[in-house]
Each structure stands twice: as structure tokens, then as C-alpha cells.
N, C-alpha and C positions, 0 to 999 in steps of 0.2 A: 554882201549887206548884214549876213549872221556869222558869227564867227563860228558857232557849232549848228550843225543841221538838227531839226527837230526830227524826233525818232518818228517812225511808220507809223506804230503803235498809237501814237496820239494823235496823228492826223487822222486815222480811222473809225476815232471814237466819238460819239456822239455824249456830251455831258453837260447837262444845265440844270438850274433850279426854277420851279414853278410854285406858284401858289395853289391849293389843291382844294377844291370844293366837292361835295357829292353831285351825284346826276339830278337830283332834284333843284339843285340851283340853275341848272342849264337853260337858260331862257330859248324859247321858239314855240312855236304853236304844236309843234308834233310830241306825243308822249315818247319820252327816251326810257321807258322801264326795261327794255332789252338790254340796257347796259346795266341794270344790277343783277341780270340773270347770269352773268359770264365774269370772266377775269381779263377783261380788256380796259383802255381807258381812251379818253378823248382829248387829243392834243392840239395847241395851235398850228396853223399854216406855216408860219415860220419854221416849225419844227421840219415838215416835211422837204422845205428848203434846202434845210441845212444837212439832212438825211441824204436828199439825191446828190448831193455833190461829195457825200463821202462813200467809199467803196465797201460798203456794209452787206452783210448776208442776209437773206431773206427767208424764212418771215422775219421782219422786224420785232425784236424781243427787247426788253427793257429791265433794268433792275432799279427799283424804286427806294430810296432810303431816308430814313428820318434821323438826322443828325443829332436832333435833342434826345431821343428815347434809345439811339442805336437799335432801331428795330428795321428789318429789310425784306421785300418781298420782290417777284418776280410777275410781268405781265406782258400781254400784248398791246398792241394800238388798235382802235376800231375805226376812230376818223379823225381827220385833222379841221375840225371846224370851232376849234374853241375860241376863245379872246385871246390875245398875246398876253403872254406872261403866266396864262391860267390853264390848268389841266384839270378834268373832271375824273373822279375816281368813284367804282361803286362804294357802297356803303361799308361793306363788309371788309373790304382792303383799307378802308380809312382807320376801321377798328383795330386791325393787325397792326398797322404801323402806328397807331396811338395819336393819330392826327386829328385836328379840330377844322372847322371851316376857315379856311385861308392860311393854314398853315403853310411852311416851306418844305420840299421834297425834292430831293436830289434826284434827277432821272437820268440814267446811263445806258448807252447800248450794249448789249452782252450776246456771247454765242452760247447756247445751252446743248447738252446732248440729247438726244432722243430717248425718252423715256421705256422702259421694259418690265417695270413694276411698281404699282405704289400701294399702298394700305392706307386704309381710312380707317377712322374711328367716329362712329356718330354721337353727336354732343346730347341726343335724348332718346329715351327707349321707343320713342313714338316712331322711327324710322323702321320699325319692325313691323310695323302695320303695313307697309309696303309690299305688295305680294314679289314683284320680282325687282329686289333693288339694284342691280348688278346693270339691267337694262335702264332702269330710271338713271342711275349714274353715266351710264355711258351714252345717254341722250343728253344730259346736262353739262358733259363736260365737253362737247362738241362748240360750246360758247367761251372755253378758255383756251388758252393759249401754251400755260406753261402751269406747273406745279413748285411749289417751294417746302420743303419739310417743316413742321411745325407752325404751319398757316392752317386756320380756319374758314373754309371757303362756306359759301350757302347756295343751296341751289333751291328751286320752285318747282314743287309737284302738288297737283290738285289744287292750288290757291293756298299753299302751306309752304312755309319755308323751312329747309331742314338743314342745319349746319354740321359739316363733317372735318375733324382736323386730319390734317395730312400728316399720318405717323411717321411713313417711310417712303422714300423713292428711290429707283436704281435706275441708270448706273451712279447718278450725284445727287445732292440734297438740292438740287434745282434742274428740273429736266423740260424737256419741250415735251406737248402731247398732242402736235400737230403731224397727223397722218403717220400713225405710230401703232404699233401692234403691242399694248401693254396689258400686262395680267393684273387683275385688280382683286384684292383682298380687304376682308372687312374685320374689325377689332371689336370685340364686346361693345354695346353702347355706354356712354358714361352714365351711371347711376342703375346699371342693369341687373339685377339680383335672379341668380339661378332659382328656379323654383324648387323648393325643399320636398325631397322624396320620403314620405312616412313609411319607415320600415315596418312590413308585415310579416309579423312571428305567428304561423299557423300552427298550433297544437294539437295533435290527433291524440285524442284520449277515447276510450273505450266508454261511451255511456249508453244506457240502456235506451232503447227508443221509446218515445211516448207516443203509442199510437190512438191516442185518446181524441185528439182532434180530426184524425183522417175520418173522411167520408166514406161510406159503405160504398161498394160499386155497385150501379145498378143494372151494368151490361149494356152491351150495344144495342140498340133498338134500330132497325133498317126502316126507312122512309118515314121517320119522325118529324121531319120538315115539313116547311110550308113552301109551294111552288110560287112562281112569279111569272106573268105574261111577258113576252116581249113587246106587244104595244101597249104597255103600261096599264093597262085596264086591271081591275082587282076582281078576283074571281067571287062569284055570289055566296058560295058555301064555302065557310071555313072548315077544315079537317079538324075535328075533335081528336085529340089523342086516345087511344084506348088506354085503360086503367092497367097496370101492371098488377098481376098477380104476385103474392108471395113465393109462388112456386116456379115462377118465370127468373127468378135471381138466382143465379149462379155463381158461387163463392170457390174461389182456387185454393188451391195448396198456399198456405204464408211461406213466406221465405224467413225460416228462422233465424239465419247468418245476416240478414239485412244490418247495414250500418249507415247510419246518415253521411251524405257525401259519397256514397259510393254506389256506382250502377252496375248490376249484373244482368248480364242478357242470358236468359235460361232457353235452352232449345228442348222443347218436349217432343220426343219421337216415341209413339205409342208402338207398344210391339205387336207384330202382325198375328193375326189369329189362325193357328194351324186347322184347317179342313179336315176333318175325320171323313175317310172314305167308307163309304157303306160297303157293306159285303154283299147286297142283295144284287143279285145278277140283272133282275130289270133296270137298275138304274146306271149301269157300265153303259157306255157308249160302243156300238160296234159298228163298224165300217160297213157301207153299202149292203144295209140292211133293209133300206126301204124298197117299195115296189115302184116299176115304171108306169108311165102313163102313155099312150098315144094319141097326138093329135086327129087321128084319121081311123074312124072304127072300120076294122076289116068285116065285110059280110059273108056268110057263105053261099058259094055257088050252087046255084039249083042244079 
């Protein structure tokens, strides 16, 4: 029938055009906000019928292209419940493709390599407020099927949307992240500025110490505080502190080498007082010089 057979590569390739709409336009009683949290689209049932007849690899990954703006990205498929000729995309994906509601998008089936490395750049410094950003990103990427270098993805955390630009992916510019062991790295957020550290130059100069503001040491007074009972009751008589006499105040020897900002530990060692031995013989110790006593008195025999 045909003079030239059709190549096998075209027989196993799915390629068609759809009019795309955001998920908010999806009719139905159920809330489909889960589609906005990931990188998967909703396609019509006829696409599933065509894909099942082709010998394609799983998981199903697709390349989306906007021919008017020459923008492209990659995604997975979540369900096949859309109306015929229509597909529903997350809002952030439509922004990357520069698509409006009802615009035409080319959908092609592709095979992507498994990711080994990816680098992201947060689009706002608010992303630094997250305690563990890698754990949050890992949890959010479970709803994604693939990543494309240059895309700006959106993740939802604590009822707030954070945008991250995919700066780099390995081993290719478009990779699959389904069941993979991927190393994640972060670049500095867009608009982030390092805090300026003011250089502190400490100049040590010999300045005479001003002791005019020092308060004279009144010394340590033992048991000068007030006691409290364990049952919480107050004592009837409050102790009155005894007045301090001028003779009780002891002043130490000042440290004339004192400098502000320098701590000196002084260890006072008092010399031992030499005892002068007395020459009197009565004051010397003599061993066994005492008298013995007996508990039982011995009487004389008659």
C-alpha cells in the first residue's frame, strides 16, 4: 500500500496539540488544588487510548512547547479526565510557557534520564525563614515528575507559595525525578544581601584609671540576707541588719599595675610564722614521764 514504510521512531511517538487552561477552570464538584502543588497535567481520555496503543516507556513523561514564544518545559500526567481537545496545567507552568487561557500547546511524549543533581535558586529571601528547606523541598518534589533547567517551580508550604528557579540539573537539562537519589543544592536567594560586618579596630592605649566612680568595698557580711519558709508563710520578726562599724571595713592593698580591660589573678601566700623554741626545761616534752594508775587498789595483808 505504501511505497516507503513509516520509521518506527514516529510510530512510538505521541504528539498532538491541545488548548490549555489553568486548573481553576476545571469543572467539577471536587477541589483540584492538588494539581497546583505539583508538576503534572490533566489530559483527555483519548490521549490515554492513543498512548496505550504505542510502545512507550513508563512513567509517562511529556514535553510541552509553546511554538509562538519558543518556550518549552517537561511534565508528567496526573489523570485523563479532561474534555476532549483540552488539557489543564498548573498556573506556574503556564507562566513558564507564556500561555494564556485557551492557548495552544504542543504535547509530545519523551524519555528522560534519571536525575542525579539539581540546584535551585529561591526567588525571594523569605525562603530563608524555613527551618529545614531541604526537607520541605523534598516533600514538595514528590508531586513532580521531572525538572527542566530554567523553569520557575512553585511549592506550597504553611499556606504560602515559594517560587524556585531550577538553575542546573544533571545529567541533562531535563531529567526525571521519579524514584531517584538526587543531590540538592541551593543558590543565594534573588535579592539577598549579605549582612555587612563592621570592622572593629580595638586600640589599646595606656590611660590612667579613673577610680573616682568606684564604690568602696564594705566587705563580706555573713548571714546578712533574709530567710524564707518552705510552707510560704512569712516570719513574724524580720531580722534587722546590724550597723557596720568603721573598724569592720577592711581595705586591701591596691594593685598599682591595674589596667582597664585586664584581669589579674593574685594569689596571696602568707609566710609561716616561725615558732621560737623555749629553752625552759619544763616546757619540753619528755616521753613516759607520767605516773601509772591502777583500777584495783591492793590492800595490805594482815
